[in-house]
C-alpha positions in Angstrom: 73.0 93.3 125.7 74.4 90.4 127.8 72.3 87.4 128.8 73.0 83.9 130.2 70.5 81.7 128.2 70.0 83.6 125.0 72.3 85.3 122.6 71.7 88.7 120.9 73.4 90.3 117.9 72.6 93.0 115.4 73.3 92.5 111.7 72.5 95.8 110.0 68.8 96.5 110.6 68.2 92.9 111.8 68.3 91.9 115.4 69.0 88.2 115.9 68.0 86.4 119.2 69.2 82.8 119.7 67.8 80.5 122.3 71.0 79.1 123.7 70.4 75.9 125.5 71.2 73.4 122.7 72.2 70.5 125.1 68.6 70.6 126.5 66.6 71.2 123.3 66.7 75.0 123.8 64.0 74.4 126.3 62.6 77.4 128.2 63.5 78.0 131.8 62.3 80.7 134.0 65.5 82.6 133.3 65.2 82.3 129.5 61.6 83.5 129.5 62.5 86.6 131.4 65.7 87.2 129.3 63.7 86.9 126.1 61.2 89.3 127.4 63.8 91.8 128.6 65.7 91.6 125.3 62.5 92.3 123.3 61.8 95.2 125.6 65.2 96.7 124.9 64.8 96.2 121.2 61.4 97.9 121.5 63.0 101.1 122.8 65.5 101.6 120.0 65.2 102.3 116.2 68.4 100.8 114.9 66.7 97.4 114.2 63.7 97.1 111.9 63.2 93.3 112.0 63.9 90.6 114.6 64.9 87.0 113.9 64.3 84.4 116.6 66.1 81.0 116.3 67.7 78.2 118.3 71.3 77.3 118.9 72.6 74.2 117.1 71.1 72.4 114.2 68.7 70.0 115.8 66.3 72.0 118.0 64.5 75.3 117.7 62.8 74.7 121.0 61.0 71.7 122.5 59.0 73.4 125.3 59.8 74.4 128.8 61.4 73.1 132.0 59.0 73.5 134.9 61.5 72.7 137.7 62.9 75.2 140.1 59.8 77.4 140.7 58.0 78.0 143.9 55.5 75.5 145.2 52.4 77.7 144.6 49.5 77.9 142.3 50.1 81.7 141.9 52.4 83.4 139.4 55.7 82.4 141.1 54.9 78.7 140.5 54.2 79.0 136.8 56.7 79.0 133.9 56.4 82.6 132.6 56.1 81.8 128.9 53.3 84.4 128.5 56.0 87.1 129.1 57.7 86.0 125.9 54.6 85.8 123.9 53.3 89.2 125.0 56.7 90.8 124.4 56.6 89.6 120.8 53.1 91.0 120.3 54.0 94.4 121.9 57.1 94.8 119.7 56.2 97.1 116.8 58.8 95.4 114.6 58.1 92.1 112.7 59.6 89.0 114.3 60.6 86.1 112.1 61.0 82.7 113.6 63.8 80.8 111.9 63.1 77.2 112.8 66.3 75.2 112.7 65.0 71.9 114.0 62.2 70.5 116.3 59.6 73.1 117.3 57.6 71.1 119.9 55.1 72.1 122.6 55.9 75.6 123.8 58.5 75.9 121.0 55.8 75.5 118.4 53.6 78.0 120.2 56.6 80.4 120.2 57.0 80.2 116.4 53.3 80.6 116.0 53.3 83.9 117.9 56.1 85.3 115.7 54.8 87.3 112.8 56.4 85.1 110.1 58.2 81.7 110.1 60.8 80.2 107.8 62.0 76.6 108.4 64.5 74.2 107.2 63.3 71.1 105.4 64.1 68.7 108.2 62.2 70.8 110.9 59.4 69.1 112.8 56.3 70.7 114.3 54.2 69.2 117.1 52.0 69.9 120.1 52.4 67.3 122.8 50.9 68.8 126.0 47.9 66.4 126.6 50.2 63.3 126.1 52.7 64.5 128.7 50.6 66.1 131.4 50.5 69.8 130.2 48.6 72.1 127.9 48.5 75.7 126.5 45.0 76.9 126.6 45.7 80.4 125.4 48.1 81.5 122.7 48.6 77.9 121.7 45.0 77.4 120.8 43.8 80.8 119.6 46.8 81.5 117.4 46.9 78.0 116.1 43.2 78.1 115.1 43.9 81.4 113.3 46.7 79.8 111.3 45.3 76.4 110.4 41.6 76.4 111.2 39.7 75.0 114.2 39.4 71.4 113.0 43.1 71.1 112.2 44.1 72.9 115.4 42.0 70.5 117.5 43.6 67.5 115.7 47.0 68.8 116.5 46.2 69.2 120.2 44.0 66.1 120.5 46.2 63.6 118.6 49.6 65.3 118.9 50.5 64.6 115.2 54.0 65.3 113.9 54.2 67.7 110.9 57.1 68.0 108.6 58.1 71.5 107.4 56.4 70.8 104.1 53.2 69.7 105.8 53.3 72.7 108.1 53.6 75.1 105.1 50.8 73.4 103.3 48.3 74.0 106.1 49.5 77.6 106.7 51.3 77.0 110.0 54.5 78.5 108.5 55.5 80.7 105.6 58.6 79.3 103.9 60.6 76.1 103.7 64.3 76.1 102.5 67.0 73.5 102.4 68.8 72.8 105.7 72.1 74.3 104.4 70.4 77.5 103.3 68.4 78.4 106.4 70.6 81.1 107.8 71.2 82.8 104.4 67.5 82.6 103.4 66.4 83.8 106.8 68.6 86.9 106.5 67.3 87.5 103.0 63.7 87.2 104.3 64.4 89.6 107.1 66.1 92.2 104.9 63.2 91.9 102.4 60.8 92.9 105.3 63.2 95.5 106.6 62.9 97.4 103.3 59.3 98.2 104.1 58.2 101.3 106.0 58.8 100.9 109.7 55.8 102.9 110.8 53.6 101.2 108.2 54.7 97.8 109.5 54.1 98.8 113.1 50.6 100.0 112.2 49.8 96.7 110.4 51.1 94.6 113.2 49.1 96.6 115.7 46.0 96.1 113.7 46.5 92.3 113.6 47.2 92.1 117.3 44.2 94.3 118.3 41.9 91.5 117.5 43.2 89.2 120.3 44.6 91.9 122.5 41.3 93.5 123.6 41.8 96.9 125.2 45.5 96.4 125.4 45.7 95.5 121.7 43.6 98.5 120.7 45.7 100.8 122.9 48.8 99.7 121.1 47.4 101.2 118.0 45.8 104.3 119.4 48.4 105.2 122.1 51.7 103.9 120.7 51.0 104.9 117.1 48.6 107.8 117.1 49.1 109.8 120.3 52.5 111.2 119.5 51.4 112.3 116.0 48.3 114.0 117.6 50.5 115.8 120.2 52.3 117.6 117.3 49.1 118.9 115.7 47.8 122.5 115.9 44.7 121.2 117.6 46.6 119.6 120.5 49.0 122.6 120.8 46.1 125.1 121.0 44.2 123.0 123.5 47.3 122.7 125.7 48.0 126.4 125.4 44.4 127.5 126.1 44.2 125.3 129.2 47.4 126.6 130.6 46.3 130.2 129.8 42.8 129.6 131.2 41.1 130.9 128.1 38.6 129.6 125.5 40.4 127.6 122.8 40.5 128.8 119.2 38.3 126.3 117.4 39.7 127.3 114.0 42.8 125.3 114.8 40.9 122.1 115.3 41.3 119.3 112.8 44.6 120.5 111.4 
């Protein structure tokens, strides 16, 4: 896969996506949002990889939000930075996604790591929401997912006062999973990813689907029933008999139901 603002490589069963705009804080652009979505969609359609790692280029920034310039002057979709496409793509992906936070995770960058299934960060990483102090906000993934992770009161404090959190503080309140030394981040991230990859792919997909169904509404529930259950049902004797009886215009044999 070839992109202009992200990098992608596969290391055994682990796919690694790198936000590749280090000279601009790895900030989202319209192009990056769509590339990350497209990359996730391609990973979704193959079985080589079992876990995905998402990180930032360089050693200072994971991601510090998004650039809103260059879009159409409209209140409709064409005038809005398409960050939701990235978040939705992560949720739709049946494989666990691990954020490897290699620096500042601010604004949309913090929301991005929250949407990932797991987060590992280096000791010097910093986490912060800054929208209300700079004329922006995230009244969706950035609020609901944050509340799930740290609780309503702490989530509101993070949005209302824009406090900075160290990696240790972020871990202590449940915002992230693991903290490692700066020098060990890449190694420990890969160990974490391989640890997860050793689990059953179908089992992990089912668990992730169940977690996401809560916020996803009919779309979230459909990811469980359609993506995970339909193909298995189509291989049952019941489904085969119903299909055959319909095609042959006869009454189905009920003795084959439930098998």
